[in-house]
N, CA, C and O atoms as a GROMACS GRO file, in nm:
protein
  240
    1UNK      N    1   0.082  -0.119   0.000
    1UNK     CA    2   0.000   0.000   0.000
    1UNK      C    3   0.086   0.124   0.000
    1UNK      O    4   0.208   0.117   0.005
    2UNK      N    5   0.021   0.237  -0.005
    2UNK     CA    6   0.091   0.365   0.001
    2UNK      C    7   0.001   0.470   0.064
    2UNK      O    8  -0.120   0.449   0.080
    3UNK      N    9   0.061   0.583   0.099
    3UNK     CA   10  -0.012   0.691   0.166
    3UNK      C   11   0.016   0.822   0.094
    3UNK      O   12   0.128   0.845   0.047
    4UNK      N   13  -0.085   0.907   0.085
    4UNK     CA   14  -0.066   1.042   0.034
    4UNK      C   15  -0.099   1.140   0.146
    4UNK      O   16  -0.185   1.113   0.229
    5UNK      N   17  -0.029   1.253   0.148
    5UNK     CA   18  -0.053   1.355   0.250
    5UNK      C   19  -0.067   1.491   0.183
    5UNK      O   20  -0.007   1.518   0.079
    6UNK      N   21  -0.148   1.576   0.244
    6UNK     CA   22  -0.168   1.712   0.196
    6UNK      C   23  -0.165   1.805   0.316
    6UNK      O   24  -0.236   1.781   0.414
    7UNK      N   25  -0.085   1.910   0.310
    7UNK     CA   26  -0.075   2.007   0.418
    7UNK      C   27  -0.123   2.142   0.367
    7UNK      O   28  -0.082   2.186   0.260
    8UNK      N   29  -0.209   2.208   0.444
    8UNK     CA   30  -0.263   2.339   0.407
    8UNK      C   31  -0.237   2.435   0.522
    8UNK      O   32  -0.266   2.403   0.638
    9UNK      N   33  -0.182   2.552   0.491
    9UNK     CA   34  -0.167   2.657   0.592
    9UNK      C   35  -0.296   2.737   0.595
    9UNK      O   36  -0.332   2.803   0.497
   10UNK      N   37  -0.366   2.732   0.706
   10UNK     CA   38  -0.494   2.801   0.721
   10UNK      C   39  -0.471   2.951   0.740
   10UNK      O   40  -0.359   2.993   0.768
   11UNK      N   41  -0.576   3.030   0.725
   11UNK     CA   42  -0.568   3.175   0.742
   11UNK      C   43  -0.516   3.211   0.882
   11UNK      O   44  -0.453   3.315   0.900
   12UNK      N   45  -0.542   3.125   0.979
   12UNK     CA   46  -0.497   3.148   1.116
   12UNK      C   47  -0.347   3.127   1.132
   12UNK      O   48  -0.290   3.163   1.235
   13UNK      N   49  -0.282   3.068   1.030
   13UNK     CA   50  -0.141   3.036   1.040
   13UNK      C   51  -0.116   2.892   1.084
   13UNK      O   52  -0.003   2.844   1.076
   14UNK      N   53  -0.221   2.824   1.130
   14UNK     CA   54  -0.207   2.684   1.169
   14UNK      C   55  -0.206   2.595   1.045
   14UNK      O   56  -0.254   2.633   0.939
   15UNK      N   57  -0.150   2.476   1.060
   15UNK     CA   58  -0.144   2.381   0.950
   15UNK      C   59  -0.251   2.274   0.967
   15UNK      O   60  -0.274   2.226   1.078
   16UNK      N   61  -0.316   2.237   0.857
   16UNK     CA   62  -0.409   2.124   0.855
   16UNK      C   63  -0.346   2.016   0.769
   16UNK      O   64  -0.297   2.043   0.660
   17UNK      N   65  -0.348   1.893   0.819
   17UNK     CA   66  -0.290   1.781   0.747
   17UNK      C   67  -0.397   1.678   0.718
   17UNK      O   68  -0.473   1.640   0.807
   18UNK      N   69  -0.402   1.633   0.594
   18UNK     CA   70  -0.493   1.525   0.554
   18UNK      C   71  -0.409   1.414   0.493
   18UNK      O   72  -0.329   1.440   0.402
   19UNK      N   73  -0.426   1.292   0.541
   19UNK     CA   74  -0.354   1.177   0.487
   19UNK      C   75  -0.454   1.070   0.447
   19UNK      O   76  -0.555   1.050   0.514
   20UNK      N   77  -0.423   1.000   0.339
   20UNK     CA   78  -0.507   0.890   0.292
   20UNK      C   79  -0.419   0.768   0.273
   20UNK      O   80  -0.316   0.774   0.206
   21UNK      N   81  -0.461   0.657   0.333
   21UNK     CA   82  -0.389   0.531   0.319
   21UNK      C   83  -0.460   0.444   0.216
   21UNK      O   84  -0.580   0.419   0.227
   22UNK      N   85  -0.386   0.400   0.117
   22UNK     CA   86  -0.438   0.309   0.016
   22UNK      C   87  -0.377   0.172   0.044
   22UNK      O   88  -0.256   0.154   0.034
   23UNK      N   89  -0.462   0.077   0.079
   23UNK     CA   90  -0.414  -0.054   0.121
   23UNK      C   91  -0.507  -0.161   0.068
   23UNK      O   92  -0.629  -0.154   0.087
   24UNK      N   93  -0.451  -0.260   0.002
   24UNK     CA   94  -0.532  -0.372  -0.046
   24UNK      C   95  -0.537  -0.475   0.067
   24UNK      O   96  -0.436  -0.537   0.100
   25UNK      N   97  -0.655  -0.491   0.125
   25UNK     CA   98  -0.671  -0.582   0.238
   25UNK      C   99  -0.692  -0.725   0.190
   25UNK      O  100  -0.741  -0.749   0.080
   26UNK      N  101  -0.653  -0.818   0.275
   26UNK     CA  102  -0.671  -0.960   0.247
   26UNK      C  103  -0.760  -1.018   0.357
   26UNK      O  104  -0.785  -0.954   0.458
   27UNK      N  105  -0.805  -1.140   0.335
   27UNK     CA  106  -0.887  -1.206   0.437
   27UNK      C  107  -0.814  -1.216   0.570
   27UNK      O  108  -0.876  -1.212   0.675
   28UNK      N  109  -0.681  -1.229   0.566
   28UNK     CA  110  -0.602  -1.236   0.688
   28UNK      C  111  -0.613  -1.109   0.772
   28UNK      O  112  -0.586  -1.112   0.893
   29UNK      N  113  -0.653  -0.998   0.711
   29UNK     CA  114  -0.664  -0.870   0.781
   29UNK      C  115  -0.798  -0.854   0.852
   29UNK      O  116  -0.823  -0.751   0.914
   30UNK      N  117  -0.884  -0.954   0.844
   30UNK     CA  118  -1.021  -0.944   0.896
   30UNK      C  119  -1.026  -0.899   1.042
   30UNK      O  120  -1.111  -0.817   1.077
   31UNK      N  121  -0.939  -0.950   1.126
   31UNK     CA  122  -0.942  -0.917   1.269
   31UNK      C  123  -0.838  -0.812   1.308
   31UNK      O  124  -0.816  -0.788   1.427
   32UNK      N  125  -0.776  -0.751   1.210
   32UNK     CA  126  -0.672  -0.651   1.239
   32UNK      C  127  -0.734  -0.523   1.294
   32UNK      O  128  -0.847  -0.489   1.262
   33UNK      N  129  -0.658  -0.455   1.377
   33UNK     CA  130  -0.700  -0.322   1.423
   33UNK      C  131  -0.604  -0.220   1.364
   33UNK      O  132  -0.486  -0.248   1.343
   34UNK      N  133  -0.656  -0.101   1.337
   34UNK     CA  134  -0.580   0.005   1.273
   34UNK      C  135  -0.590   0.131   1.359
   34UNK      O  136  -0.680   0.144   1.442
   35UNK      N  137  -0.498   0.223   1.338
   35UNK     CA  138  -0.507   0.355   1.400
   35UNK      C  139  -0.425   0.453   1.317
   35UNK      O  140  -0.343   0.413   1.235
   36UNK      N  141  -0.449   0.579   1.338
   36UNK     CA  142  -0.374   0.686   1.272
   36UNK      C  143  -0.287   0.754   1.377
   36UNK      O  144  -0.327   0.766   1.493
   37UNK      N  145  -0.170   0.797   1.336
   37UNK     CA  146  -0.079   0.867   1.427
   37UNK      C  147  -0.020   0.987   1.355
   37UNK      O  148   0.021   0.976   1.239
   38UNK      N  149  -0.016   1.099   1.422
   38UNK     CA  150   0.048   1.220   1.370
   38UNK      C  151   0.166   1.253   1.459
   38UNK      O  152   0.151   1.273   1.580
   39UNK      N  153   0.285   1.260   1.400
   39UNK     CA  154   0.406   1.300   1.471
   39UNK      C  155   0.437   1.442   1.427
   39UNK      O  156   0.438   1.471   1.307
   40UNK      N  157   0.462   1.532   1.522
   40UNK     CA  158   0.486   1.670   1.483
   40UNK      C  159   0.592   1.734   1.571
   40UNK      O  160   0.618   1.691   1.683
   41UNK      N  161   0.653   1.840   1.516
   41UNK     CA  162   0.759   1.913   1.585
   41UNK      C  163   0.700   2.031   1.660
   41UNK      O  164   0.602   2.092   1.617
   42UNK      N  165   0.761   2.061   1.773
   42UNK     CA  166   0.723   2.174   1.857
   42UNK      C  167   0.844   2.266   1.871
   42UNK      O  168   0.955   2.229   1.834
   43UNK      N  169   0.823   2.386   1.925
   43UNK     CA  170   0.936   2.476   1.948
   43UNK      C  171   1.042   2.410   2.038
   43UNK      O  172   1.014   2.316   2.111
   44UNK      N  173   1.161   2.463   2.030
   44UNK     CA  174   1.275   2.421   2.113
   44UNK      C  175   1.315   2.276   2.087
   44UNK      O  176   1.366   2.208   2.177
   45UNK      N  177   1.291   2.226   1.964
   45UNK     CA  178   1.335   2.093   1.927
   45UNK      C  179   1.255   1.979   1.986
   45UNK      O  180   1.296   1.863   1.978
   46UNK      N  181   1.142   2.010   2.047
   46UNK     CA  182   1.060   1.904   2.106
   46UNK      C  183   0.971   1.841   1.998
   46UNK      O  184   0.949   1.900   1.892
   47UNK      N  185   0.922   1.722   2.027
   47UNK     CA  186   0.834   1.649   1.936
   47UNK      C  187   0.718   1.592   2.015
   47UNK      O  188   0.730   1.568   2.135
   48UNK      N  189   0.606   1.572   1.948
   48UNK     CA  190   0.491   1.511   2.014
   48UNK      C  191   0.420   1.421   1.914
   48UNK      O  192   0.456   1.416   1.796
   49UNK      N  193   0.320   1.351   1.962
   49UNK     CA  194   0.247   1.254   1.880
   49UNK      C  195   0.102   1.254   1.923
   49UNK      O  196   0.071   1.264   2.042
   50UNK      N  197   0.013   1.244   1.826
   50UNK     CA  198  -0.131   1.235   1.850
   50UNK      C  199  -0.181   1.108   1.784
   50UNK      O  200  -0.159   1.087   1.665
   51UNK      N  201  -0.249   1.022   1.861
   51UNK     CA  202  -0.299   0.894   1.810
   51UNK      C  203  -0.450   0.893   1.809
   51UNK      O  204  -0.515   0.942   1.902
   52UNK      N  205  -0.508   0.836   1.703
   52UNK     CA  206  -0.653   0.817   1.697
   52UNK      C  207  -0.688   0.692   1.777
   52UNK      O  208  -0.601   0.611   1.807
   53UNK      N  209  -0.814   0.678   1.812
   53UNK     CA  210  -0.858   0.550   1.869
   53UNK      C  211  -0.840   0.440   1.763
   53UNK      O  212  -0.841   0.468   1.643
   54UNK      N  213  -0.825   0.317   1.807
   54UNK     CA  214  -0.814   0.207   1.712
   54UNK      C  215  -0.951   0.181   1.648
   54UNK      O  216  -1.055   0.208   1.708
   55UNK      N  217  -0.947   0.127   1.528
   55UNK     CA  218  -1.072   0.094   1.459
   55UNK      C  219  -1.052  -0.034   1.379
   55UNK      O  220  -0.939  -0.074   1.351
   56UNK      N  221  -1.162  -0.096   1.343
   56UNK     CA  222  -1.162  -0.219   1.264
   56UNK      C  223  -1.236  -0.194   1.134
   56UNK      O  224  -1.330  -0.114   1.130
   57UNK      N  225  -1.195  -0.261   1.030
   57UNK     CA  226  -1.261  -0.250   0.900
   57UNK      C  227  -1.343  -0.375   0.874
   57UNK      O  228  -1.302  -0.486   0.907
   58UNK      N  229  -1.460  -0.356   0.816
   58UNK     CA  230  -1.546  -0.469   0.782
   58UNK      C  231  -1.508  -0.521   0.644
   58UNK      O  232  -1.513  -0.447   0.546
   59UNK      N  233  -1.470  -0.647   0.639
   59UNK     CA  234  -1.434  -0.709   0.511
   59UNK      C  235  -1.544  -0.805   0.471
   59UNK      O  236  -1.594  -0.882   0.553
   60UNK      N  237  -1.581  -0.802   0.343
   60UNK     CA  238  -1.685  -0.892   0.292
   60UNK      C  239  -1.623  -0.997   0.204
   60UNK      O  240  -1.694  -1.083   0.151
   0.00000   0.00000   0.00000
């Protein structure tokens, strides 16, 4: 699979990030859990991370 990202600087000066994951799932992925994570830089060389709740995909 692969991922695309788009960053937009809003009028407020803040950045908005949109990412899309393209992944071909298999039957083995039926019980897998997924989550999104954003890693970002802060002033003074610090870094932080924001994680989404985990989610499951319904496979038919």
